[in-house]
N, C-alpha and C positions, 0 to 999 in steps of 0.2 A: 841774281841771286835770292832774291826773296822768293820768285816765281820759283829757282828750283826745290827751296827747301819747303815751300809746297808741296809742291809735284812730289816731293819725298815723302812726307805727312801722309798725302793721302794714299799714296802708294801701301804704307806701311798698316794705315787703316782699312785696306782694301786686304791686305792680308790677313792681317787680326782677323777682319769681319768675316771673310774665306774662311778660314782655320776654325773659327765659332759656329761656321753652317757644316763645315764638314762633323765635327766634334757632334753635334746634336742630330745630323745624318746618320750618322754610326750608333747614338745613343738611342733614336727611334728605330734604327732597324733591329739594335739590340733586345729591348724591349718586345718588340713582334716576336722574334723568338722564341724570348723565353712566354710571351705568351702563348704560341704552337707548342714550345715542349712543354708548355704545363697543360694546354689542352689534350695534348696525346696521352701525357701520364696519368691525367685524370679519364680518359677513355681507356685507358689499359686498363686501371683500377677498375671500371665499369667491366670492360670485359672478363676480366677475372671474376668478379659478381658473380655475372652469367654463365659463368663454364663450370662454378663447384654450384649452382641451382640448378643445370642442365643435366651435371653428371651424377646428381644427386636422384635426378627423375628417372634416368636409365637403369639405375639399380633396379630400383622399385619394379620397373617394365621388363627389364632385360635381366635377373638375378643367376646368378654364377651356376651353370652346369644344367638350367632350365630354359631351353631356348624356345621361343613360338615361332613357327613360322608365319602362321597370320599377321602377329602379330612388328615380324621384321619385315613381310613385304608392304604393311601399310608406312611404317615409318622407311624403308626405301622408296616406293611409290606417292609418299602422297605428304609432302615438308609441310614443317609445322609449322605456320604464323600466326603470332600475334600480334594485336596491334591495339590503341587505344586512341583514340582522335587529340581528346581535349589535350593531357599532357604528350602525345606525338610521341608516346612508347613504340618500338617497331620491332621486333624482332624475328629472324627467319632463319626455323632449324632444318638441314638438310643432312643426309647420312647416304650414306653407302654400303655393300659388303665389304670387308678389307682384306681375308686371306682369302681371294681369288684365284690367284695364281701362286706359283713356286716361291718363296720366302728365298729371297737374292742370298740370304745367310745360310742356305745349304749349298750354296759351293764353297764353302769355306770347310775344307777334310778337319781342321781340329774339333770344328763346332758338331761335325756329325758323325765324329768317331765312333761312338756308342751305336747310332743308327746309319750303315753305309749307304742302308737302299734310299736314305734321303741326298745323299751324295752324288748317288748312280741317277737319281729322277731326276737332280738339278742340274747334273751334266748332259743328260742325256738331251734334255729340253733346248738347253743351252746349244749342242750340236746340231739339233733339227731345225729352229730358227734359223741358224745362221747359214746351215745348207736351203732352207727352203727361199732364202731372201738374196740368194746368190751375193753372198758379203763375199769381194774380192780375197782379203787375205785373212781367212776364218783365222788361222792360228797365231796371228798377230794380234785381231780380237781380243782373243778368248787369250792369250797374256798380258795384256794389258788388263782386262778385267781379272786375271786372279792377282794382279800384282797391287792393286786396290782394294782388294779383299785382305790380302798379307801384308798393306800398308808401306810396301818398299817401291811407289811408284806416283807421292805426293808430293806438293811443292809445300813450300815451307809460309803460305801466308794465315792469317787468323782462324779462318774458317776451314781452313785444314787442319790446323793443330787441336782445332777444338776436335773434328774427327777423328784425330789420333786417341781421342781419347777413350773411343768405344771403337773395337777391331772389326774389320770386314765394313762392307756399304749399309749404309743405316738410314742412308732416303732417295729420292729418286734426282734430287738433283746433286747429287754429286755422283750418281750413276752416270746423268747427264754429261758432266763433266768427261767422263771415259769414255762417250761415247765422240762427244767433241774431239778430244784429243783424238780418238785415231782415225774421224771423217780427217782431223787438218793433216795427221801423218801421212795419210795413205789414200789420200781423193777419191773417197769412196761415196757417194753420197748414200748412195743403199742402206748403209746402215741406220739411217734418219727414218726410211721405210717401215723399219720394225714398230709393231704396235706393243711395245716392251711389257707395259703394265698388263697386256693380254694374259701375260704367259708368268711374269715375276712378282712378286711383293717387294718394294721396297723399304721395311721397315725392321725394327730393330726386335725380335720375335724371343719368344721364350724356347726353350729347349723342347718343351713339349709340345709346341704349336703342332697343327695339323691345317691343309687345306679343308676350305670349307665344304663339304660333302653336297651343300643345296646351291651352291651361286658362285661354285667353280666355273670357269670360262668356258667356251664352249671350241674357244682357240687352244685352252691346254688339254680339254679332252681329248681333241683331235690327238695333238701331238702325243700324249702319256698312253693314249689307247689305240694307236695306229688307225684312226676311224678318219673317212673323207671331214673336212672341218661343213661342205654343206650337207650333210647326213645329219650331222650332231645338231645345227642352226634349225634345220627342220621340225627338230623335234624338243630341243632344249629351249630354243628362243624364242618358242610361240607362245603369246598373250594368254595370260586365263584370268579366269575371274578370282575376285578377293576370297570367296566363298570355297573356291577349289583347290585340293591340297597340292603342293606344288611338288614336282618329282626329285627326289636326290638321285646324288648319282649312282649309289647300288640299285635303285629301282631302274636307271637311265640303261645302266649296263644290262640286269636282268632282260632287258625285253630290247636291246641292239647289239648285244655283243656279246651272243652266248653265253649270257648269265657271268661273265669273269669276275671273279671275286677280287675286289681292293684290298690294298694294304692298310688296316687299320692305323699303323705310324708316319704314314703319309696323308692320309684323306680321313676326315671324319667319316661316319655315316647321317649324322640327319645337321641342321641349318646348327652355325656356331653364334654368337652373340659376339661378334667381333664386326666392328663396325669402324669405319672414317666418317668424322663428323665434320661441318663447316655450318658455324653460325654469323648470321649477319645483324649488325642491330644499327639501332638509330641513336645516336647522342651527340646534343647540341650541333644541330645543320648538318651535321657530314653522318657517313654509313660509314662502319667498322666491322673487320672479322675476325674469327679466328679459327683455328681447325683443329680438331685433336682425334687420336683413336679412344676405342672402347672396347675391351675385352676382359671377360672374364672378372665384373665389377670394378676393374683398374682402369683411370683413364691414363695415359702418356702420350708423347710427342707434342703435348699441346706447342702451337704457333700462333702468333698477334700478326694478323699478316696486314694492320693498320688499316687507315683511310682508304674508302673505295672511290 
């Protein structure tokens, strides 16, 4: 009987020890999570400071309505890198032209009702590339895209609820969900072969937005002006020295398309101070990054990408 009591007492003791150990383990796990969360919050705060300083500098170098092609070429081709070995400070800023394609929002008839030429261009480009890449169900793909723009074919996830606050397609991630939906419904892999970002821009644009007349993609020039892509690439994508004047769309068309006149409501005649930037920085033994769009002395679409 005594052995039985001792056995029960030992068993209870072991249970208590196991419970205490599990509580300690959970506590340590929670503390580690708190530590990581605190580190992430500090990194976000640091990123916000870098973001503000960076946009202030961009405003000085790229003021509204005063685009400088040489400065733009420099920031697009030579990423800004700053470091200080003693403190470990390290930052890298990379920017690229933003308005290089047709704003996807131009497919929204209500958005372009005052300028129907924008809607016509967007729909023509969409139809052309769907035909070019031999999409199996072209009408179904267009229906899915227009349904997303109208907000009638969205799931009720938190992500989608946030998107409903802004009418239309306002991000590449959102558009990718439409493409994936089409792929799953109609088993057509060719939709993934289309370089969508060479034809469209997936950002929320203002009503007076235009396509950048200096950094427009060769693919869009080819489709919009019915010129073979190879011919455009031979001239438009040729490497230039930094001190050479960059060709604009107006100049290209004058030399290669019988001087075709461009619509100023669609294409800018000069380079635009409109860019997408990604900044990476070193903080507490880790690298983090954030991205944003800059245009007309305004920065929008800030996104903290987290630890790399």
